[in-house]
C-alpha positions in Angstrom: 0.0 0.0 0.0 1.4 3.4 -1.0 1.6 6.3 1.5 -0.8 9.3 1.3 0.5 11.8 -1.2 1.0 14.4 1.5 3.2 12.0 3.5 5.0 11.1 0.3 5.7 14.8 -0.4 7.1 15.5 3.1 9.2 12.4 2.8 10.5 13.4 -0.6 11.6 16.8 0.6 13.3 15.2 3.5 15.2 12.8 1.2 16.2 15.8 -1.1 17.4 17.9 1.9 19.3 15.0 3.3 21.1 13.8 0.2 24.5 15.3 0.8 24.8 14.1 4.4 22.9 10.8 3.9 25.2 9.9 1.0 28.3 10.5 3.1 26.8 8.5 5.9 25.9 5.5 3.7 29.4 5.6 2.1 30.9 5.2 5.6 28.5 2.4 6.5 29.2 0.5 3.3 33.0 0.9 3.8 32.7 -0.5 7.2 30.5 -3.4 5.9 33.1 -4.2 3.3 35.8 -4.5 6.0 33.5 -6.8 8.0 34.0 -8.1 11.5 37.0 -10.4 11.1 38.0 -11.5 14.5 40.7 -13.8 13.0 42.6 -10.7 11.8 42.9 -9.4 15.3 46.2 -9.9 16.9 46.3 -12.9 19.2 46.6 -10.5 22.2 43.6 -8.6 21.0 41.5 -11.7 20.6 42.7 -13.3 23.9 41.6 -10.2 25.8 38.3 -10.2 23.9 37.2 -13.8 24.9 39.3 -14.3 28.1 36.3 -15.2 30.3 34.4 -17.2 27.7 33.9 -20.9 27.9 36.3 -23.1 26.0 33.6 -23.8 23.4 32.9 -20.1 22.9 36.6 -19.4 22.7 36.9 -21.9 19.9 33.9 -20.5 18.1 35.2 -16.9 18.3 38.7 -17.8 17.2 37.3 -17.9 13.6 34.7 -16.1 11.7 32.1 -18.8 11.3 30.0 -18.2 14.4 28.2 -14.9 15.0 28.9 -12.9 18.2 26.2 -10.7 19.6 27.2 -7.6 21.6 24.8 -6.6 24.4 24.6 -3.0 25.4 22.7 -2.7 28.6 21.3 0.2 30.6 20.6 -2.1 33.6 20.6 -0.7 37.1 18.5 -1.8 40.1 17.4 1.6 41.3 15.2 2.5 38.4 12.0 0.5 37.9 12.1 0.5 34.1 15.7 -0.8 33.9 15.8 -3.2 36.8 14.2 -6.1 34.7 17.3 -6.0 32.5 19.4 -7.6 35.3 18.4 -11.1 34.0 18.5 -10.4 30.3 22.2 -11.1 29.5 21.8 -14.7 30.8 18.6 -15.2 28.8 20.3 -13.7 25.7 23.4 -15.9 26.1 21.3 -19.0 26.4 19.1 -18.1 23.4 22.2 -17.3 21.3 23.8 -20.7 22.2 20.6 -22.5 21.2 21.1 -21.3 17.6 24.9 -21.7 17.5 25.9 -18.2 18.4 27.7 -16.4 21.2 26.6 -13.3 23.1 28.7 -11.0 25.3 27.8 -7.9 27.3 29.8 -5.3 25.4 29.2 -2.5 27.8 26.8 -0.7 30.1 25.5 2.8 29.7 24.2 5.2 32.4 20.4 5.4 32.9 19.1 8.2 35.0 15.5 8.8 35.9 13.9 12.2 35.3 11.2 11.2 37.8 13.8 11.1 40.5 15.6 14.3 39.5 12.6 16.5 38.6 13.2 19.9 40.2 16.6 18.8 41.5 20.1 19.8 40.4 20.6 16.4 38.8 18.0 17.2 36.2 20.6 19.6 34.6 22.6 16.5 33.5 19.6 14.7 32.0 19.5 15.9 28.4 23.2 15.6 27.9 23.1 12.1 29.3 21.6 11.1 25.9 24.8 12.0 24.2 26.9 10.5 27.0 24.9 7.2 26.5 25.7 7.3 22.8 29.4 7.7 23.5 29.3 5.0 26.3 27.7 2.5 23.9 30.3 3.3 21.3 33.0 2.4 23.7 31.4 -1.0 24.2 31.1 -1.7 20.5 34.5 -0.3 19.6 36.2 -3.6 20.4 35.0 -4.8 17.0 34.2 -8.2 18.3 30.6 -8.3 17.2 28.5 -9.2 14.2 25.3 -7.6 15.6 24.1 -5.8 18.7 21.1 -5.8 21.0 20.3 -2.7 22.9 18.6 -2.9 26.3 17.0 0.4 27.1 13.6 2.0 27.8 13.5 5.4 29.3 13.8 9.0 28.4 17.3 9.7 27.1 18.4 6.1 27.1 16.7 4.9 23.9 17.6 8.1 21.9 21.2 7.7 23.0 21.3 4.0 22.2 19.7 4.7 18.8 22.4 7.3 18.0 25.0 4.7 18.9 23.4 2.0 16.8 23.3 4.3 13.8 26.9 5.3 14.4 27.7 1.6 14.1 25.4 1.4 11.2 27.3 -1.5 9.6 26.0 -3.8 12.3 22.5 -5.2 12.5 20.8 -3.9 15.7 17.7 -5.0 17.6 16.2 -3.0 20.5 14.8 -5.1 23.4 12.4 -3.5 25.8 11.4 -4.5 29.3 7.8 -3.3 29.2 5.6 -1.2 31.6 4.8 -1.8 35.2 1.3 -3.1 36.0 -1.4 -0.5 36.6 -1.3 1.1 40.0 -3.1 4.2 41.3 -4.7 6.0 38.3 -2.6 8.8 36.9 -5.4 11.4 37.2 -5.8 10.5 40.9 -2.1 10.9 41.4 -2.3 14.3 39.8 -5.2 15.3 42.0 -3.3 14.5 45.2 -0.3 16.4 43.8 -2.5 19.5 43.4 -4.0 19.1 46.9 -0.5 18.9 48.3 0.5 22.1 46.4 -2.5 23.9 47.9 -1.7 22.7 51.4 -4.8 20.5 51.7 -2.9 17.2 52.3 0.4 16.5 53.8 3.6 14.8 52.6 2.6 11.4 54.0 -0.6 11.4 51.8 1.4 12.6 48.8 4.1 9.9 49.2 1.4 7.2 49.6 -0.2 8.3 46.3 3.1 8.5 44.5 4.2 5.0 45.8 0.9 3.5 44.7 1.4 4.9 41.2 5.1 3.9 40.9 5.0 0.6 42.6 7.0 -2.1 40.7 9.3 -3.1 37.9 8.7 -1.5 34.5 8.2 1.9 33.0 5.8 4.4 34.5 2.4 3.8 33.0 1.6 7.3 31.7 2.4 8.1 28.1 5.6 10.2 28.6 8.9 10.0 26.9 9.7 6.5 28.0 6.7 4.9 26.5 6.9 7.1 23.5 10.3 5.6 23.0 8.9 2.1 22.9 6.2 3.1 20.4 9.0 4.7 18.2 11.2 1.6 18.3 8.3 -0.6 17.2 6.8 1.6 14.5 10.4 2.2 13.1 10.9 -1.6 12.9 13.6 -2.0 15.6 11.6 -4.1 18.0 10.1 -7.4 17.3 6.4 -7.0 16.4 4.2 -6.5 19.5 7.2 -6.3 21.9 6.7 -2.8 23.3 4.1 -3.0 26.0 4.3 -6.5 27.5 4.8 -6.4 31.3 8.1 -7.5 32.8 8.4 -10.9 34.4 5.9 -12.6 32.2 6.5 -15.7 30.0 5.7 -13.7 26.8 8.2 -11.0 27.8 11.0 -13.6 28.1 9.9 -15.3 24.8 10.1 -12.0 23.0 13.6 -11.4 24.3 14.7 -14.9 23.2 13.1 -14.3 19.8 14.9 -10.9 19.5 18.2 -12.6 20.2 17.7 -15.2 17.6 16.6 -12.7 15.0 19.6 -10.5 15.7 21.9 -13.4 15.0 20.0 -14.4 11.8 20.5 -11.0 10.2 24.3 -10.7 10.4 26.6 -10.7 7.4 27.2 -14.4 8.1 23.6 -15.3 7.0 21.4 -14.6 4.0 19.3 -11.8 5.5 22.0 -9.2 6.3 20.3 -6.1 7.6 22.8 -3.4 8.7 20.8 -0.8 10.7 22.4 2.1 8.9 20.9 0.9 5.6 17.6 -0.3 7.3 16.7 3.0 8.9 16.0 5.6 6.2 13.9 8.7 5.7 10.7 6.6 5.5 11.5 5.1 8.8 12.0 8.5 10.4 8.7 9.8 9.0 7.0 6.7 10.3 8.4 7.5 13.8 7.1 11.1 13.6 3.7 9.9 12.4 3.5 7.5 15.3 4.4 10.3 17.7 1.5 12.4 16.4 -1.0 9.6 16.3 -0.5 8.7 19.9 0.0 12.3 21.3 3.6 11.5 22.2 6.2 13.3 24.2 7.4 16.8 23.2 10.9 15.7 24.1 11.0 13.9 20.8 11.0 17.2 18.9 14.6 17.3 20.2 15.5 13.6 20.2 14.1 12.7 16.8 16.1 15.5 15.2 19.3 14.3 16.8 18.5 10.6 16.1 17.9 11.3 12.4 21.1 13.2 12.2 23.0 10.1 13.3 21.9 8.5 10.1 22.7 11.6 8.0 19.0 12.6 7.8 18.1 16.3 8.2 14.7 16.2 10.0 13.4 19.6 11.0 10.7 21.0 13.3 8.9 22.2 10.2 8.7 18.5 9.0 7.3 17.5 12.4 4.8 20.3 12.4 3.6 19.7 8.9 3.1 16.0 9.6 1.1 16.9 12.7 -1.3 18.9 10.5 -2.0 15.7 8.5 -1.9 12.8 11.0 -5.0 12.2 13.2 -4.8 11.6 16.9 -5.9 8.0 17.5 -4.9 7.4 21.2 -6.0 8.8 24.4 -3.5 7.9 27.1 -2.6 10.0 30.1 -1.9 12.9 30.0 -4.1 13.0 26.8 -6.7 10.9 28.5 -7.4 8.8 31.6 -6.1 5.5 30.3 -2.5 4.3 30.9 -0.3 2.3 28.5 -1.6 -1.1 29.8 -5.1 0.0 28.8 -3.7 1.1 25.5 -2.2 -2.3 24.9 -5.3 -4.1 26.0 -7.4 -2.0 23.6 -5.3 -3.2 20.7 -2.0 -1.5 21.2 0.6 -1.0 18.6 -0.8 -3.7 16.3 -4.2 -1.9 16.0 -2.6 1.5 15.7 -0.3 0.5 12.9 -3.1 -1.3 11.1 -5.2 1.8 11.2 -2.4 4.1 10.1 -1.4 1.8 7.3 -4.8 1.4 5.8 -5.2 5.2 5.3 -1.7 5.7 4.0 -0.2 7.5 6.9 2.7 5.1 7.2 5.3 3.8 4.7 4.8 0.1 4.6 7.7 -0.4 2.2 10.4 -0.1 4.8 13.0 -2.6 6.1 12.6 -3.9 9.6 14.5 -6.2 11.9 11.7 -8.7 11.5 12.6 -9.0 7.8 9.3 -7.8 6.4 7.5 -4.5 5.7 5.6 -2.6 8.4 2.4 -4.6 7.7 4.0 -7.4 9.7 3.7 -5.2 12.7 -0.1 -4.9 12.4 -0.3 -8.0 14.6 -0.6 -9.1 18.2 2.1 -11.2 19.9 0.9 -14.2 21.8 2.6 -17.0 23.8 2.4 -20.2 21.9 1.9 -23.6 23.6 5.6 -24.4 23.1 6.7 -21.2 24.9 7.7 -19.4 21.7 6.0 -16.3 20.2 3.1 -16.6 17.8 1.3 -13.8 16.1 -2.2 -13.1 14.8 -3.6 -10.2 12.9 -4.4 -7.1 15.0 -8.2 -6.6 15.6 -10.3 -4.6 13.2 -12.2 -3.1 16.1 -10.8 -1.2 19.1 -11.1 -3.0 22.4 -11.9 0.4 24.0 -12.9 3.2 21.6 -12.3 5.7 24.4 -8.6 4.8 24.4 -7.9 3.7 20.8 -9.9 5.1 17.9 -10.4 4.0 14.3 -8.8 6.2 11.7 -12.3 7.1 10.4 -13.3 8.5 13.8 -10.2 10.1 15.3 -10.1 11.9 18.6 -9.0 15.0 16.7 -8.0 15.5 13.1 -4.4 16.5 13.8 -1.6 15.2 16.0 -1.3 18.2 18.3 2.4 19.0 18.1 3.0 22.3 16.4 5.9 24.6 15.7 5.5 28.2 16.8 7.4 31.1 15.2 7.4 34.9 15.7 9.5 37.7 17.0 10.6 35.6 20.0 12.1 32.9 17.8 11.0 29.3 17.3 9.3 27.0 19.8 7.1 23.9 19.9 3.8 23.3 21.7 1.8 20.1 22.4 -1.9 20.8 22.3 -3.4 17.3 22.2 -4.2 17.6 25.9 -5.0 21.3 25.9 -8.7 22.3 25.7 -9.5 24.2 22.5 -10.5 27.4 24.3 -6.9 27.6 25.6 -5.1 27.3 22.3 -4.8 31.1 22.2 -3.5 32.9 25.3 -2.7 36.6 25.4 -1.6 37.9 28.8 1.1 39.9 30.6 4.4 38.3 31.1 5.7 37.4 34.6 9.4 36.7 34.2 11.4 34.2 36.2 15.0 33.0 35.9 14.4 29.6 37.4 11.5 27.4 38.4 12.0 27.9 42.1 11.2 31.6 41.7 7.8 30.6 40.1 7.1 28.1 42.9 7.8 30.8 45.5 5.6 33.3 43.8 2.8 30.8 43.6 3.1 29.9 47.3 3.1 33.5 48.2 -0.2 34.0 46.3 1.3 36.4 43.8 0.0 34.6 40.7 -3.7 34.5 41.1 -4.3 36.3 37.7 -4.0 35.9 34.0 -0.3 35.7 32.9 2.3 34.0 30.8 5.1 32.6 32.9 8.4 33.3 31.1 10.9 31.0 32.6 14.2 31.7 30.9 17.9 30.7 31.1 16.8 27.1 31.0 18.3 26.2 27.6 21.1 23.7 26.8 23.9 26.2 27.1 22.6 27.9 30.2 22.1 24.9 32.4 21.6 21.8 30.3 17.9 22.3 29.4 16.2 20.6 32.4 12.6 19.5 32.3 10.4 21.9 34.2 7.7 19.4 35.0 7.2 20.6 38.6 5.6 23.8 37.1 2.7 21.7 35.8 1.1 21.5 39.2 1.0 25.2 40.2 0.1 26.4 36.6 -2.6 23.7 36.5 -4.1 24.9 39.7 -4.2 28.5 38.5 -5.8 27.4 35.3 -8.4 25.4 37.2 -9.2 28.5 39.2 -10.3 30.1 35.9 -7.2 32.1 35.0 -5.7 32.3 31.5 -2.2 31.0 32.0 0.6 29.7 29.8 4.3 28.9 29.9 7.0 30.3 27.6 10.5 28.8 28.2 13.8 27.9 26.5 13.7 24.8 28.7 11.8 21.5 28.4 8.6 20.1 29.8 8.1 16.5 30.8 6.5 14.1 28.3 3.8 13.7 30.9 2.9 17.4 30.8 -0.1 18.6 28.8 -3.1 20.5 30.0 -1.4 24.0 30.3 -0.4 25.6 27.0 3.4 25.7 27.0 5.7 27.1 24.3 8.9 25.2 25.0 12.3 24.6 23.6 12.4 28.3 22.5 15.4 29.1 20.4 17.6 31.1 20.4 17.9 30.6 24.1 18.3 33.5 26.6 22.0 32.8 27.3 22.6 33.4 23.6 20.9 36.8 23.9 17.7 35.4 22.3 14.7 37.7 22.3 13.3 35.9 25.4 16.2 37.6 27.4 14.6 41.0 26.6 11.1 40.4 27.9 10.1 42.4 30.9 7.3 41.9 33.4 4.1 43.2 32.0 5.0 42.7 28.3 2.0 41.2 26.5 2.8 37.8 25.2 0.5 36.2 22.6 0.7 32.4 22.2 -1.4 31.2 19.3 -1.4 27.5 18.7 -3.9 27.8 15.9 -1.9 30.1 13.7 1.4 28.8 15.0 2.8 32.0 16.4 4.6 33.2 19.5 5.1 36.9 19.9 5.7 39.7 22.3 3.3 42.6 21.5 5.8 45.4 22.2 7.0 48.3 20.1 9.5 46.7 17.7 12.0 49.5 17.8 11.9 49.7 21.6 12.1 45.9 22.0 15.1 45.6 19.7 17.1 48.2 21.6 16.5 46.6 25.0 19.6 45.0 26.7 19.2 41.3 27.4 19.1 40.2 31.0 22.3 38.8 32.3 21.6 37.0 35.6 24.2 35.3 37.7 24.1 31.6 36.6 27.0 30.4 38.7 24.7 28.3 40.9 24.1 26.0 37.9 27.8 25.3 37.4 28.6 23.1 40.4 27.1 20.3 42.5 25.7 16.9 41.6 28.3 16.5 38.8 27.3 19.6 37.0 30.9 20.8 36.9 31.8 17.8 34.8 29.3 18.8 32.2 30.6 22.3 31.7 32.3 21.4 28.4 29.1 20.0 27.0 27.1 23.2 28.0 29.6 25.3 26.1 29.3 23.4 22.8 25.6 22.4 23.0 23.6 22.9 19.7 20.4 24.7 19.2 17.1 23.2 20.3 15.8 22.9 16.8 18.9 21.0 15.8 18.5 18.5 18.6 20.3 20.3 21.4 23.2 17.9 20.9 26.9 18.1 21.6 27.5 15.6 18.8 26.0 17.2 15.7 
């Protein structure tokens, strides 16, 4: 089935724009493929170090080039719920590899931090840059050149984008991403949010708040709201890097383990030693990237991916822009209502038909490119299925249902929740920003109100607690960009701004920082570029300036006299408090070279 002509047109312009960098990238990938992974040409000392702890049988196998060796890059740690399940995966993968005559080794580990732990804390200022550190860490693991393919064990916010960048940097290797799945459903997300607001208003205490949070985040797996972590899983499946149906199976279940074993065997079957060689750098192309963006819009996914997808695409020589993302949003309908865009969580989404139903709906109306390569070895139509546990313990698949199991959670393409995806680019005399409106009520898509300027989120919190914000206003929170302090998420602002909005005030947020993938109901123009520390226009806003945020026309403007505004001196606050503590001093070189938000806010590209 061919894609819709509008999708084809955006893909074609992406291909044209990317030609120079994509051709250079593919030349590098093909040169690396031609050299191959020839362990036998390593020096004896090199090879001895590489398999020193292997069994005698594995040593004998790896001494030549006839047996494939699978490199495992893992983000395991046992503090974070989403990554704790990966503790047992290497043993499962080694066993599954041995069953098909292969070898598997943990090539390296990568850091995995949790934005949920660091929200509003100094450690959040390391978060965005951890993506690029993860890419570099994975590259160190794969640099030993001992591997014919790789599997990547990662789930959460910066981890999957970092692993994706690493995989595409080693584009001559086949790569399969292996998820751990979401935790089971706990306290409903809307109830958790209600308790948070009561706490912020002083109506319940810390004990009640901690009880609610603990009932929501209660076991192994990703958080169940549809934030960046679960958007990651959707992306890896719709881009063909997961096994079909793998994204949202709970940890610790027989099907979860069967999918991991299947992924291992598949990774070994697509190496250069077999007949289905699928180097990931050739597999992921402009159509795959467009499919990822379409999935993001159709599910109301995380705004963080307006940064990550740009950086991820660049790793493959593909020049994705915010304009591409915005234009696709104008075409793709919203088919999922998962918190914060609805009351359901990802387990309800999966039970209603999940990724298989979603992909089937998008394919039948031409919103996705079916003619892509995937790790499964077939086009994307093979992902319009549901994974089941067969009687022999392996994975079986059946066609995804034609009817949603819950029309309030997953809609048919003929009856979408809204006709557009809800992520838009904003432009105007303040620069360029993005906004997510899929969870914002239509009457709040345009906000015009006086600015109240803050230089960090703590200032806003203090003003709220002091009762100084009970009015219409646009909160301007600046000096939060990548060069200023690493571009932390400002998710803690969701609660006070949400309370003020619920009181009937017209409120919005304008920032050069980020918001959490779980944020939504308050209109927020985020990722504003150029950032304040680069003397962007946001640095010249004063209290009382009228700000107009128009998500319908796609504009963000200060309604000030142009000549006066242009001659204002930018604010230059003391930012030294951001430079030390919790490891921030180690990241100073990254802050200095960080790229612009609309280019992925990366230190690599």
